[in-house]
C-alpha positions as CSV (number, residue, x, y, z in Angstrom):
1,Q,84.9,117.0,88.7
2,E,88.4,118.1,90.8
3,E,90.6,115.9,91.7
4,N,92.9,115.7,95.1
5,L,96.3,117.0,93.8
6,S,97.8,116.7,97.2
7,A,101.0,114.5,97.7
8,M,100.4,111.4,99.0
9,N,104.1,111.0,100.1
10,T,106.0,113.7,101.2
11,D,109.6,114.2,102.5
12,P,109.5,114.2,106.3
13,W,111.3,117.2,106.3
14,Y,109.0,119.0,104.3
15,S,106.1,117.9,106.0
16,A,107.9,118.4,109.4
17,Y,108.5,122.1,108.0
18,H,105.1,122.7,106.6
19,Y,102.4,121.1,108.0
20,S,101.2,121.2,111.7
21,H,100.1,117.4,111.7
22,P,101.7,114.3,109.5
23,P,100.2,113.1,106.8
24,L,97.8,110.4,106.7
25,V,100.4,108.1,105.2
26,E,102.9,109.0,108.3
27,R,99.9,108.6,110.5
28,L,99.0,104.7,109.1
29,S,102.5,103.6,109.2
30,A,102.8,104.9,112.4
31,L,100.0,103.0,114.0
32,E,101.2,99.9,112.4
33,D,104.4,100.1,114.1
34,L,102.5,100.3,117.4
35,D,100.6,97.5,116.7
36,S,103.4,95.2,115.6
37,K,105.4,96.2,118.8
38,K,102.2,95.3,120.8
39,D,102.2,91.8,119.0
40,N,105.8,91.6,120.4
């Protein structure tokens, strides 16, 4: 059985340069930020 070897917490600069979309952790963080701004 293979395991997912991708890093969950990537450097923001590395992520911006190498990936076409933000990693899941960054997406979830952005959604939480939007949700907290709605409540205020």
